[in-house]
TIBATOR-257739 format. One record per residue (C-alpha): x, y, z; residue number from 0. Coordinates in Angstrom, 2 decimals. Example, Ala and Ser with C-alpha at 12.3 -4.5 7.8 and 13.67 -1.06 7.14 Angstrom:
! residues 2
{east:12.30; north:-4.50; up:7.80; i:0}
{east:13.67; north:-1.06; up:7.14; i:1}
***
This chain:
! residues 266
{east:87.42; north:-21.82; up:-268.97; i:0}
{east:91.24; north:-22.58; up:-267.94; i:1}
{east:92.40; north:-19.13; up:-267.63; i:2}
{east:89.28; north:-18.80; up:-265.14; i:3}
{east:89.98; north:-21.28; up:-263.07; i:4}
{east:93.77; north:-19.51; up:-263.30; i:5}
{east:91.62; north:-16.66; up:-261.31; i:6}
{east:90.71; north:-16.66; up:-257.69; i:7}
{east:87.04; north:-15.75; up:-257.10; i:8}
{east:86.37; north:-16.77; up:-261.08; i:9}
{east:84.60; north:-19.86; up:-262.03; i:10}
{east:85.20; north:-22.30; up:-265.27; i:11}
{east:81.48; north:-22.63; up:-264.99; i:12}
{east:80.64; north:-19.83; up:-265.53; i:13}
{east:82.54; north:-19.41; up:-268.52; i:14}
{east:80.48; north:-22.13; up:-269.72; i:15}
{east:77.21; north:-20.98; up:-269.42; i:16}
{east:78.56; north:-17.31; up:-271.02; i:17}
{east:79.72; north:-19.55; up:-274.19; i:18}
{east:76.28; north:-21.61; up:-274.05; i:19}
{east:77.97; north:-24.84; up:-273.78; i:20}
{east:77.01; north:-25.30; up:-269.98; i:21}
{east:74.44; north:-28.42; up:-270.11; i:22}
{east:76.19; north:-29.74; up:-273.01; i:23}
{east:79.29; north:-30.46; up:-270.67; i:24}
{east:77.60; north:-32.02; up:-267.77; i:25}
{east:75.69; north:-34.07; up:-269.74; i:26}
{east:78.70; north:-35.56; up:-271.85; i:27}
{east:81.08; north:-36.01; up:-268.42; i:28}
{east:77.82; north:-38.03; up:-267.11; i:29}
{east:77.76; north:-39.87; up:-270.76; i:30}
{east:81.84; north:-40.69; up:-270.35; i:31}
{east:81.52; north:-41.21; up:-266.60; i:32}
{east:78.76; north:-43.81; up:-267.41; i:33}
{east:80.88; north:-46.04; up:-269.57; i:34}
{east:78.85; north:-44.89; up:-272.42; i:35}
{east:80.44; north:-44.20; up:-275.08; i:36}
{east:79.14; north:-42.02; up:-277.25; i:37}
{east:81.93; north:-40.31; up:-279.94; i:38}
{east:80.49; north:-36.60; up:-279.96; i:39}
{east:80.64; north:-36.92; up:-276.05; i:40}
{east:83.98; north:-37.44; up:-276.09; i:41}
{east:84.97; north:-35.34; up:-278.55; i:42}
{east:83.31; north:-32.46; up:-277.39; i:43}
{east:85.44; north:-33.21; up:-273.87; i:44}
{east:88.44; north:-33.75; up:-275.23; i:45}
{east:88.37; north:-30.44; up:-276.86; i:46}
{east:87.66; north:-29.02; up:-273.97; i:47}
{east:90.27; north:-31.03; up:-272.47; i:48}
{east:92.33; north:-29.00; up:-274.96; i:49}
{east:91.37; north:-25.82; up:-274.72; i:50}
{east:91.76; north:-25.69; up:-270.93; i:51}
{east:95.28; north:-27.25; up:-270.71; i:52}
{east:96.74; north:-25.25; up:-273.75; i:53}
{east:94.66; north:-21.74; up:-271.52; i:54}
{east:96.44; north:-23.14; up:-268.37; i:55}
{east:100.11; north:-23.28; up:-269.39; i:56}
{east:100.06; north:-20.90; up:-271.96; i:57}
{east:98.42; north:-18.04; up:-269.89; i:58}
{east:99.25; north:-18.39; up:-266.83; i:59}
{east:102.41; north:-16.18; up:-266.79; i:60}
{east:99.83; north:-13.91; up:-268.60; i:61}
{east:97.03; north:-14.04; up:-266.55; i:62}
{east:99.73; north:-13.38; up:-263.30; i:63}
{east:101.32; north:-10.46; up:-264.89; i:64}
{east:98.23; north:-8.72; up:-264.96; i:65}
{east:96.42; north:-9.41; up:-262.22; i:66}
{east:99.84; north:-7.66; up:-260.35; i:67}
{east:100.28; north:-4.83; up:-262.56; i:68}
{east:96.62; north:-3.84; up:-263.42; i:69}
{east:94.30; north:-5.84; up:-261.26; i:70}
{east:91.80; north:-3.05; up:-261.41; i:71}
{east:91.45; north:-3.67; up:-265.30; i:72}
{east:91.75; north:-7.40; up:-264.84; i:73}
{east:89.42; north:-7.90; up:-262.56; i:74}
{east:86.79; north:-5.39; up:-263.75; i:75}
{east:86.78; north:-7.39; up:-266.73; i:76}
{east:85.80; north:-10.56; up:-265.08; i:77}
{east:83.45; north:-8.48; up:-262.86; i:78}
{east:82.14; north:-7.89; up:-266.29; i:79}
{east:81.96; north:-11.34; up:-267.45; i:80}
{east:79.94; north:-12.45; up:-264.98; i:81}
{east:78.01; north:-9.49; up:-265.00; i:82}
{east:76.53; north:-9.39; up:-268.20; i:83}
{east:76.31; north:-13.23; up:-268.10; i:84}
{east:73.58; north:-13.47; up:-265.62; i:85}
{east:70.62; north:-12.65; up:-267.50; i:86}
{east:71.39; north:-15.45; up:-269.46; i:87}
{east:71.09; north:-17.53; up:-267.22; i:88}
{east:68.08; north:-15.95; up:-265.69; i:89}
{east:65.99; north:-16.51; up:-268.32; i:90}
{east:66.93; north:-20.42; up:-267.61; i:91}
{east:64.41; north:-19.86; up:-264.85; i:92}
{east:60.68; north:-20.46; up:-264.68; i:93}
{east:59.02; north:-16.83; up:-263.96; i:94}
{east:57.08; north:-15.86; up:-261.05; i:95}
{east:57.89; north:-18.55; up:-258.84; i:96}
{east:58.62; north:-16.76; up:-255.44; i:97}
{east:61.00; north:-20.10; up:-254.18; i:98}
{east:63.39; north:-18.90; up:-256.88; i:99}
{east:64.38; north:-15.69; up:-255.30; i:100}
{east:64.57; north:-18.26; up:-252.04; i:101}
{east:67.00; north:-20.67; up:-253.78; i:102}
{east:69.09; north:-17.30; up:-255.77; i:103}
{east:69.43; north:-16.00; up:-251.97; i:104}
{east:70.80; north:-19.21; up:-250.75; i:105}
{east:73.79; north:-19.41; up:-253.49; i:106}
{east:74.35; north:-15.38; up:-253.05; i:107}
{east:74.90; north:-16.13; up:-248.73; i:108}
{east:76.99; north:-19.36; up:-250.11; i:109}
{east:80.15; north:-17.58; up:-251.88; i:110}
{east:79.64; north:-14.28; up:-249.52; i:111}
{east:80.22; north:-16.81; up:-246.60; i:112}
{east:82.91; north:-18.35; up:-248.39; i:113}
{east:84.28; north:-15.01; up:-249.21; i:114}
{east:85.08; north:-14.21; up:-245.20; i:115}
{east:86.09; north:-17.85; up:-244.44; i:116}
{east:89.15; north:-17.75; up:-246.75; i:117}
{east:90.69; north:-14.36; up:-245.04; i:118}
{east:94.76; north:-14.92; up:-245.34; i:119}
{east:94.52; north:-19.17; up:-246.07; i:120}
{east:96.64; north:-20.02; up:-248.75; i:121}
{east:100.05; north:-18.55; up:-247.95; i:122}
{east:102.83; north:-21.04; up:-247.99; i:123}
{east:104.55; north:-21.85; up:-244.26; i:124}
{east:106.87; north:-20.25; up:-242.82; i:125}
{east:109.73; north:-22.95; up:-243.70; i:126}
{east:108.50; north:-23.17; up:-247.00; i:127}
{east:108.60; north:-27.01; up:-246.92; i:128}
{east:106.85; north:-28.93; up:-248.95; i:129}
{east:105.73; north:-32.06; up:-247.38; i:130}
{east:104.68; north:-35.68; up:-248.31; i:131}
{east:103.25; north:-37.23; up:-245.86; i:132}
{east:100.20; north:-39.79; up:-246.45; i:133}
{east:98.16; north:-36.69; up:-244.24; i:134}
{east:99.38; north:-34.12; up:-246.21; i:135}
{east:98.71; north:-35.98; up:-249.48; i:136}
{east:95.26; north:-37.45; up:-248.69; i:137}
{east:94.34; north:-33.73; up:-247.93; i:138}
{east:95.90; north:-32.68; up:-251.34; i:139}
{east:93.07; north:-35.53; up:-252.81; i:140}
{east:90.71; north:-33.86; up:-250.57; i:141}
{east:91.09; north:-30.31; up:-251.84; i:142}
{east:91.29; north:-31.58; up:-255.47; i:143}
{east:87.88; north:-32.55; up:-255.28; i:144}
{east:86.44; north:-29.81; up:-253.52; i:145}
{east:88.27; north:-27.33; up:-256.33; i:146}
{east:86.88; north:-29.39; up:-259.29; i:147}
{east:83.52; north:-29.56; up:-257.73; i:148}
{east:83.34; north:-25.83; up:-257.11; i:149}
{east:84.75; north:-25.93; up:-261.01; i:150}
{east:81.78; north:-26.80; up:-262.18; i:151}
{east:79.35; north:-24.83; up:-260.25; i:152}
{east:78.87; north:-21.19; up:-261.48; i:153}
{east:80.47; north:-18.34; up:-258.97; i:154}
{east:82.14; north:-20.79; up:-257.11; i:155}
{east:85.99; north:-20.55; up:-258.03; i:156}
{east:88.30; north:-23.68; up:-257.95; i:157}
{east:91.17; north:-21.24; up:-256.99; i:158}
{east:89.19; north:-19.76; up:-254.52; i:159}
{east:88.16; north:-23.00; up:-252.80; i:160}
{east:91.93; north:-23.69; up:-252.58; i:161}
{east:93.11; north:-20.65; up:-250.84; i:162}
{east:90.19; north:-21.48; up:-248.54; i:163}
{east:91.21; north:-24.67; up:-247.39; i:164}
{east:95.20; north:-23.16; up:-247.70; i:165}
{east:96.31; north:-25.43; up:-251.01; i:166}
{east:95.95; north:-22.83; up:-253.18; i:167}
{east:99.96; north:-21.96; up:-253.64; i:168}
{east:101.06; north:-25.89; up:-252.73; i:169}
{east:99.22; north:-27.15; up:-256.19; i:170}
{east:100.67; north:-24.15; up:-258.41; i:171}
{east:104.10; north:-24.50; up:-257.11; i:172}
{east:103.31; north:-28.51; up:-257.38; i:173}
{east:102.54; north:-27.54; up:-261.21; i:174}
{east:105.34; north:-25.26; up:-261.57; i:175}
{east:108.20; north:-27.61; up:-260.11; i:176}
{east:105.77; north:-30.96; up:-261.59; i:177}
{east:105.85; north:-32.69; up:-258.04; i:178}
{east:104.41; north:-35.71; up:-259.91; i:179}
{east:103.54; north:-37.01; up:-256.30; i:180}
{east:101.77; north:-34.29; up:-254.94; i:181}
{east:99.62; north:-34.21; up:-258.98; i:182}
{east:98.62; north:-37.43; up:-259.05; i:183}
{east:97.23; north:-37.46; up:-255.17; i:184}
{east:95.51; north:-33.90; up:-256.71; i:185}
{east:94.39; north:-36.00; up:-259.84; i:186}
{east:92.39; north:-38.45; up:-257.97; i:187}
{east:90.61; north:-36.39; up:-256.40; i:188}
{east:89.87; north:-33.98; up:-258.93; i:189}
{east:88.56; north:-36.41; up:-261.26; i:190}
{east:86.13; north:-37.91; up:-258.56; i:191}
{east:84.43; north:-34.19; up:-258.20; i:192}
{east:84.18; north:-33.76; up:-261.47; i:193}
{east:82.35; north:-36.72; up:-262.21; i:194}
{east:80.23; north:-37.01; up:-258.87; i:195}
{east:78.89; north:-33.51; up:-258.95; i:196}
{east:77.99; north:-33.46; up:-262.43; i:197}
{east:75.98; north:-36.17; up:-261.89; i:198}
{east:74.28; north:-34.52; up:-259.41; i:199}
{east:73.94; north:-31.43; up:-261.12; i:200}
{east:72.37; north:-33.37; up:-263.97; i:201}
{east:69.89; north:-34.43; up:-262.05; i:202}
{east:68.92; north:-31.08; up:-260.42; i:203}
{east:68.73; north:-29.88; up:-264.25; i:204}
{east:66.64; north:-32.05; up:-265.13; i:205}
{east:63.84; north:-32.38; up:-262.04; i:206}
{east:64.22; north:-28.62; up:-260.66; i:207}
{east:65.91; north:-26.71; up:-263.58; i:208}
{east:63.90; north:-23.60; up:-262.36; i:209}
{east:65.45; north:-23.71; up:-258.48; i:210}
{east:68.83; north:-24.74; up:-259.83; i:211}
{east:69.78; north:-21.86; up:-262.53; i:212}
{east:68.27; north:-19.72; up:-259.29; i:213}
{east:71.10; north:-20.97; up:-257.25; i:214}
{east:73.83; north:-20.67; up:-259.97; i:215}
{east:72.38; north:-17.39; up:-260.30; i:216}
{east:73.02; north:-16.63; up:-256.35; i:217}
{east:76.49; north:-18.26; up:-256.86; i:218}
{east:77.41; north:-16.07; up:-259.79; i:219}
{east:76.12; north:-12.68; up:-258.27; i:220}
{east:77.83; north:-13.33; up:-254.73; i:221}
{east:81.08; north:-14.25; up:-256.40; i:222}
{east:80.88; north:-10.10; up:-257.52; i:223}
{east:81.71; north:-8.47; up:-254.66; i:224}
{east:84.48; north:-10.86; up:-253.65; i:225}
{east:86.29; north:-9.77; up:-257.62; i:226}
{east:85.54; north:-6.02; up:-256.77; i:227}
{east:87.62; north:-6.39; up:-253.31; i:228}
{east:90.49; north:-8.30; up:-255.15; i:229}
{east:90.84; north:-5.45; up:-257.88; i:230}
{east:92.48; north:-2.99; up:-255.18; i:231}
{east:92.31; north:0.18; up:-252.82; i:232}
{east:89.07; north:2.03; up:-253.63; i:233}
{east:88.82; north:5.00; up:-254.66; i:234}
{east:91.78; north:4.96; up:-256.33; i:235}
{east:91.00; north:1.53; up:-258.60; i:236}
{east:87.04; north:2.58; up:-259.26; i:237}
{east:87.58; north:4.10; up:-262.70; i:238}
{east:90.18; north:1.21; up:-263.60; i:239}
{east:87.46; north:-1.54; up:-262.41; i:240}
{east:84.39; north:0.31; up:-264.54; i:241}
{east:86.85; north:0.48; up:-267.47; i:242}
{east:87.40; north:-3.15; up:-266.90; i:243}
{east:83.73; north:-4.31; up:-266.23; i:244}
{east:82.42; north:-2.79; up:-269.68; i:245}
{east:85.13; north:-4.09; up:-271.72; i:246}
{east:83.73; north:-7.73; up:-269.65; i:247}
{east:80.20; north:-6.72; up:-270.24; i:248}
{east:80.45; north:-6.56; up:-274.22; i:249}
{east:82.88; north:-9.64; up:-274.14; i:250}
{east:79.98; north:-11.49; up:-272.43; i:251}
{east:77.31; north:-10.13; up:-275.19; i:252}
{east:79.09; north:-11.23; up:-278.11; i:253}
{east:80.06; north:-14.69; up:-276.13; i:254}
{east:76.04; north:-14.92; up:-274.95; i:255}
{east:74.83; north:-14.53; up:-278.32; i:256}
{east:77.35; north:-17.25; up:-279.69; i:257}
{east:76.25; north:-19.59; up:-277.32; i:258}
{east:72.94; north:-19.23; up:-278.35; i:259}
{east:73.56; north:-19.58; up:-281.58; i:260}
{east:75.11; north:-22.79; up:-280.41; i:261}
{east:72.21; north:-23.79; up:-278.46; i:262}
{east:69.83; north:-23.24; up:-281.63; i:263}
{east:72.27; north:-25.36; up:-284.00; i:264}
{east:71.86; north:-28.29; up:-281.31; i:265}
***
């Protein structure tokens, strides 16, 4: 999940779905947020946070290098991971309901529209200055809120949302330079985003599970074209993307099987 959140277009929520821990993740966040001390939920979240933290600080350089040097294979791998997990998500729907396709289409359209909205956003300003005005810090919190909210939703990448909001490089630079003020305001937004969106999703998964998973499947399907376009110029990178996709599909298969075993044990 940590590695996925480093890459624009890839969602940590997708990785949670592939691994079969999505429901447990949402339930655990809600349990802790409601101040109901559940030892299993706390332990589960601590292991997730530890894994995300280690992967972000331990693999960020490697992932950035892979995206720069072998983008075709890298993005192809994530295309395979996402595509391979879609059937797993589709199984969670009630078959035969026409409304499912409407919610799925809604998810696809939402991601595609966001991809077109992004454009060239996310670039640093010409002077390269880092401002700490009240307005910019409040905007950091807002960006953190929407970025964190999208991390929970499969198909919507937190890094992708930060790109759209022109905050990606500012936040990444703040992490590398340990700009405490920017990180603090961003962390407040992230905390609120995770808590509020997870509570909303929990209600949807209980009351409208089929429609919710249809929408989540649509988000994942809609993210694939954006990932493919980020891989490079076609047709030069086509075989690299195909190779990476096949590897990603294989990874998705084994992760999904492991996730199914995890669900059965629970």
